[in-house]
C-alpha positions as CSV (number, residue, x, y, z in Angstrom):
1,X,99.4,149.9,113.8
2,X,99.8,152.2,110.8
3,X,97.7,150.3,108.2
4,X,95.0,153.1,108.3
5,X,96.8,156.3,107.5
6,X,93.9,158.3,108.8
7,X,93.9,156.6,112.2
8,X,97.4,155.4,112.7
9,X,99.2,154.8,116.0
10,X,102.3,156.5,114.7
11,X,103.0,159.4,112.3
12,X,106.4,160.5,110.9
13,X,106.5,164.3,110.9
14,X,108.8,166.2,108.6
15,X,109.5,169.8,109.7
16,X,112.4,172.3,109.7
17,X,114.9,171.9,112.5
18,X,114.5,175.6,113.2
19,X,110.9,175.1,114.2
20,X,109.3,173.0,117.0
21,X,106.7,170.4,116.5
22,X,103.4,171.6,118.1
23,X,101.7,168.6,119.6
24,X,98.3,170.3,119.8
25,X,98.4,171.2,116.1
26,X,99.3,167.6,115.2
27,X,96.6,166.3,117.4
28,X,94.0,168.7,115.8
29,X,95.1,167.5,112.4
30,X,94.9,163.8,113.2
31,X,91.6,164.3,114.9
32,X,90.2,165.9,111.7
33,X,91.8,163.1,109.7
34,X,89.9,160.4,111.7
35,X,86.6,161.9,110.4
36,X,85.0,161.2,113.7
37,X,83.9,164.5,115.3
38,X,82.6,162.6,118.3
39,X,86.1,161.7,119.5
40,X,87.4,163.8,122.4
41,X,90.9,164.8,123.1
42,X,91.2,162.0,125.6
43,X,91.1,159.5,122.7
44,X,94.3,160.9,121.4
45,X,97.7,160.5,123.1
46,X,100.7,162.0,121.4
47,X,104.3,161.5,122.4
48,X,107.5,160.8,120.6
49,X,108.2,157.2,119.9
50,X,110.9,155.7,122.1
51,X,114.3,155.0,120.7
52,X,113.5,151.3,120.7
53,X,110.1,151.8,119.0
54,X,111.7,154.0,116.3
55,X,114.4,151.5,115.6
56,X,112.0,148.6,115.5
57,X,109.6,150.4,113.1
58,X,112.0,152.2,110.8
59,X,115.3,150.5,111.1
60,X,116.8,153.9,111.8
61,X,118.6,155.3,114.8
62,X,117.6,158.5,116.6
63,X,118.2,161.6,114.5
64,X,118.7,159.5,111.3
65,X,115.0,158.8,110.5
66,X,114.1,159.3,106.9
67,X,110.6,159.6,105.4
68,X,111.9,157.3,102.6
69,X,111.8,153.6,103.3
70,X,109.7,153.6,106.5
71,X,107.0,151.3,105.2
72,X,103.4,152.2,105.9
73,X,104.0,154.8,108.6
74,X,102.0,157.9,107.4
75,X,104.2,160.9,106.7
76,X,103.0,164.5,107.7
77,X,105.0,167.3,106.1
78,X,104.9,170.7,107.7
79,X,103.0,173.2,105.5
80,X,105.8,175.7,106.3
81,X,108.2,173.5,104.2
82,X,105.7,173.5,101.3
83,X,105.0,177.3,101.6
84,X,108.7,178.1,101.7
85,X,109.0,177.3,97.9
86,X,112.4,175.7,98.5
87,X,114.0,173.9,95.6
88,X,115.2,171.1,97.9
89,X,115.2,169.9,101.5
90,X,117.6,167.9,103.6
91,X,116.2,164.8,105.3
92,X,117.5,162.0,107.4
93,X,119.4,159.2,105.6
94,X,119.7,156.5,108.2
95,X,123.2,157.7,109.2
96,X,124.0,160.4,111.8
97,X,126.8,161.7,109.6
98,X,124.8,161.9,106.3
99,X,121.7,163.8,105.3
100,X,119.9,163.4,101.9
101,X,119.3,166.4,99.7
102,X,116.0,165.8,97.8
103,X,114.1,168.0,95.4
104,X,111.0,169.1,97.3
105,X,108.7,168.5,94.3
106,X,110.1,165.0,93.9
107,X,109.5,164.3,97.6
108,X,105.9,165.5,97.5
109,X,105.1,163.9,94.1
110,X,106.8,160.5,94.7
111,X,105.9,159.6,98.3
112,X,102.5,159.5,99.9
113,X,102.1,162.2,102.6
114,X,99.8,164.7,104.3
115,X,100.5,168.4,104.5
116,X,99.5,170.1,107.8
117,X,100.3,173.0,110.0
118,X,102.3,171.2,112.7
119,X,104.8,173.8,113.7
């Protein structure tokens, strides 16, 4: 369930391919988002969605997922992307052979998202 973006079952993370997603950093961010300091780490289980879950939730195949058009799945953008001061970024398009080039300001101003240190 992703109806509560501060306590969702799934999060779509946007980060540079040259960096690795750090599960502990994501967990720490989501734990803070929940606003409940009483929750222990045992209350949080992070793993990548299966190929079947990804396809069912987004309609996209593996390695094609885009933060655009994913419904109510909360999007977390790596602060490294924001800090890089890039004019544009490349994101998934729904096709393995095609990536979308999008203005970074347009991405961050048009689509709801969180910014966090996740890499």
